[in-house]
N, C-alpha and C positions, 0 to 999 in steps of 0.2 A: 503493500499500499504507500502512495507516493506522501509527503509530509505535505499539510495545508499549511497557506501560509499566514501568520499574526496579523491582523490587521487593528486598524487604532482602537480598538474596543479593551475592558475590562477582560483580564482573566480570573473569573472567579475562583477557580477551583484546581490547583493542579498539585500532582504527585512530584515530588522532591526524585523519584526515580525516576520520571521520564523524560526528565529536564539533564539533559548532554549535552557537550561541546561547549564552545566559549561564549560570552556574550559578551557583545560592544561594549564600545564606553558606556557610564550611564551617566547622565547629570544629575546631584545629589540636591541640586538645590528645591526642590519642590516636596522632599523629603519632608515629615515630621516628624515631633517629639524625640529629634537626638540634639541634643545640647550644644552650643557652637564649642569646637576645642582651637586652642592658640598654644601656639608653639614658640618660642624666642631664646636665645642664647641664654637669659640673664631671670631672675625672677622677677614678678610684678612690682609693682609700685601702687602707692595708695593712689596714683593720680593714673594708672593706667586701666581707663575706661575702657570695659568690655562694649564691645557692638553687640551681641547678643546679650546682652545683659545679666540678669541673675542664674544663676547655674551655670555661667561659661567654665570651661577649662583649660588652664594653663600648663603648659607642659615646657619646664627647664632643659633645653636638649644638651644642655654645658654636664648638669650636676643629676638627670634628670629628678628631678623632685616635680611635684605639681600640687597645681594651687587648684580651689575653688571658688568663685567670685557668689562670698553668703549675702554681701551686701552692695547693690551697684548704685551707689550713689557718687556723683562726679566732683572729680577731685578727693574725694574720700570714700574711696571704695572697700572694703573688707576681702584677703584674700586669705583663705583658709587652707595651711598646707594638711592635704593627706599622703604627701610622700611617706615623709618620717614623722609625724604627728607633733610637730612644732616647728617655730619661726613662724608664724602665722604674719601676716603684712596687716599693715590696719592701722587708723592716725590713732595719736596718740590725744586721751581725753582727757583732760586738767579735771574735770568733774568726776565724781562718785558716785556707785550703784550701791552700795548699799549702808555705810554708817559714816556718819561727820563728828569729828572731834574738835573738844574746845579747851584748850589749855593756857594755864594760867588766869592771869584777872588779878581783880580788887573788889575787896568787899568793908572793912577794912579786915584784917592786914593783904598784903601781898596772898595769894593762891600758887599753890605748887601740885592742884586737884586736874589730871586730863578727864574731862568726862566725854563720853560715844552718847550719841541717838540716831536712830532707825533712820531710815531716807523712807521707807516704806510705809510705818505707821507715828500716829500722833501720841506719843509715849515722851515722862521723863527722862530724861538721858541718867548714865549711870557709871558708875567712878572704874575708869579703864585704868588706873594707874596714875601715880604722882611722877611730877617732874624732879629732878635733883638739887632746887631750887626753887622757891619760892618768888614768882616775877610778877610783873603787869607789866604793861606795854612792849608784850616782846611780839616777835615775828617769825617765818617758818618757811620749811617747804615740803614736799613731799614726793616721796618717788611709789612706784605701784604699790610698795610692802611695806613702807615706814614715812611715819613721821618726823618732823625737823625741827625744832625749837631751838630760835637763838638770840640771842638778847634779850631784853628788857631791862626792867629798872628792880633791882633786891638792893636800895639803899641808893650806893651810885649806880652808874649806868653797868650793866653787866656782860660778864665777857662768855658768859655760861654759851653752852653748845649739846643739845643731848637729840636724841633718837628713842624712837618707841617704835614698836610692833603695832599695825594694824589690828591682823590677825587673830593676835591670844594679847589679854590683860596682863598689865603687869608694870613698872615703873622705868619709866625711861633710863636709858645710862648715860653716861658723857664719850664724845666723842673729840673733846679738845675742846678747843675756844675760839672763838671768833677775835680776829683781828683788830682790838682796841674797845672799848664798851662801847657801846651802842642802844641806846634804848630810842621806843618809837621810831625803829628803823623798817623798812619794808620787804618781802620776801617774794619769788619766785622761782616756779618749775618748767624747767624741758623732762623730757622722756629719762632723762641721763644724769641732768646734773642738778643741783639747786642754787640760787643766786643772793644777792642780798644788799642792801642799799642802801646810805643814807641814815638820818637817825640823831638824836642827840647825845653827848656833847660835841662830838662830830657833826658839826652842821657842811663835813663837804658831802658831794656827788660822787664821790666815787661806789662803783659799783665791784663785787668779790662773787668769787665763781666755786663751786666744790664739786666732786664728781661722788655721785650716791654709792659710787665701790670704793671710794676712797676718801672719805669728809673730812676727816681729819685735814688734810692739807688744802688750803686754796691760794686763788690766783685774782691777782686784778685782771678787772674786765669790764676796760673802759668807764664812761662817768655820765652821770644825768647828764641834766640841760644844766639844774641849779641845786646844789643839796637842800634839801626838804626834810619834814619830817614829821610824825603824826598823819600819816597818808594812807586809802588803800590801795593797795598793789592786786593785780594777778596777772593770769598769763595765758596766749593762745599755744600754739603747735610750736612756734618757730620765737616769738617773740615775749618781753615781759614789756606789762605796761604799768606804773605807777601814777595816782589820781588824787590832784589835789594836794595839802598839807601846809605845813608851816602857818597856820591861822584860817586866812584866807586865800588861797590860791587854786586856779579851777585849771590848771595846767595839766595837762597827760600827756607825758611823756613815755616814747615806746626804744627799746634797744633788742638787738638782736640775739639770739643765745649761741650763735655760732661766730658771731666777729667782735672781738675787741674794741669797740671803738664805742664814741662820746652816743648818747641817745638823742633822737628827733624830739622835736614836741609836735605829738597827735594828734593835734584837736585840742579841743577841751570844752568840760563839763559846763553846764548851761548857768552855774554859780559857783564862787567861790568857798572852799571847804575843807576840814580836815578832821580826821579821827571818823572817816567815812566806812565802810565795807567795800572788799572787790568780790565781785562774783564774773563764771565765764559759763557761753555756752561752745559751742566747735567757733563758733564766728561773729561773735560781741563780745565786746567785755561789758558789765554794769557796776553801777558806785550807790551805795544807799545809804539813806543817814548821814548823820555829820554833824559839825558844831553846832551849836544850838538847837539841840533835838529836830534836826530835821527828818521828817520823811517821808522824801523823794528817791525814788531810784529811777538814775540815768542811764541810758545805753546807747553806744558807740559801735561803730564795726571796727572791728580788726583791719578791713582792707584799706580803708578810706582816711583821710585825715578830716574830718567835719567836727563842728560843735553835735553835743549829744544829745539826743530828744528824749522828754520824759518818757517813762516807762512804767506810770502807777505810782502806787506809795505801800511804804510799811505798813502795818496796822496801827502803830504810833508813832512818835520821834525819838530816835536813838543814835549813840554818839558812842564811840569808844569798846564796841560791842566786838566780834568777832563772826565773819564774811565766809561762808561755804559755797560749794555748787555740787548739783548731783549733775546727773546728763542731761535733763529738764527744767531743773527747778533752782532759785536761788534762795540762801538760808543766811540770817541774822540772829546771834546768840548772842545773849548776855548785852550790859551796855548798860548805856544812861538814860536816862530818861526824863527829868535829869537823875530819880534815883537810881539806884543800879538794881538792874532787875535779872529774874535767870527765863524770860521766857526767850523762844524759840518763832521768827517769822519766816512764814513760807511764799514766795511768788512765783509764777510760772513764767519762763525763757517765753514761750509762744505767743500770750497774750497779755496787753498793757492792762493789767488789774488792779486791784489791794491787794493787799499779803494778808496771810490769814493764820493765824496761831496754829502749830505747831507743836505741842508740849511744852517742857521748860527742862533748864539746866538742872541737875541737882541741888546746886546752890545759886543766888544771885550773883554778880560778879560785872564791874565794866575796868576801865581803865585799860583794854589793851588786852583781854585775852585775846589768842592766837586762834585761830579755825584752819582745816582741812577737811580733806574728800580721802572716799576708799572706796 
């Protein structure tokens, strides 16, 4: 029997045993249900934007490792390593997802308590441990696993430099001392390093840098546009931002984490302030509260040098508390209203609304407790 030619019609049933010979080249562009596949001689980066979107497979032809895009956000993609189970490629998030910590402060006297409160539930904070020295007006930085607290006032300006674990309760330990006693300085965090700047009585604008892998060794890292103290600060993935300070400044300074240069003016807050709280999402910085018992929240873009815009209000005016950031909300804990408070405020990054209460610290405190995120 002769073989019939297959016309341009659908083959609804064909036994594999009846299919022999060589198939011609097949155009796979019309295939469905197949995840896009990319090959490259290097690993993907957060700005390796997959044309196929979520689920795209990336193969490193040099190492043989494979990655799958598990969050397709242009410029901030997450590539999960499925080759060796480690080394995921994802943006650095300054904000936490689990808990916030508030350390030090004053009510009087100065406090050494490290409080911990949950981002997911509205409850009273719990004692997570103690600093080695009771201080107020300290500052700090954070790695993915530890908080770092430095400076402050313990009578004279302190040189204290502590670290503590986020995951397990316990007292902080000393990792040496910062360069000269500094109170009311500011702290910043990159993915690998911590930074501090300004403060009193050292009214200089010097910026110092330390590695989370070797915190006891610090190096000079440029300077601010001017020496300031008592200000809010926050961090993007690539830069540190210092907001206000020294009584009535409205300046926002910006400096790069990777280069040792003088900071640049990055626009202004809507009005001059000090003792304000810093917060950030992935693309914006926020300043809340401040001198005079302000209850305002300012918002500005990390990418553009413009004057900040209003972003709602705190539930009450407060100054000199601690600022925290989850990935979705900003938090302000403690501070003066003008009396010292234990309350915690929470506001959404996505909407311009008044903050709501989010529980309390274990005790009231103001005058510069330091806040961090896990």
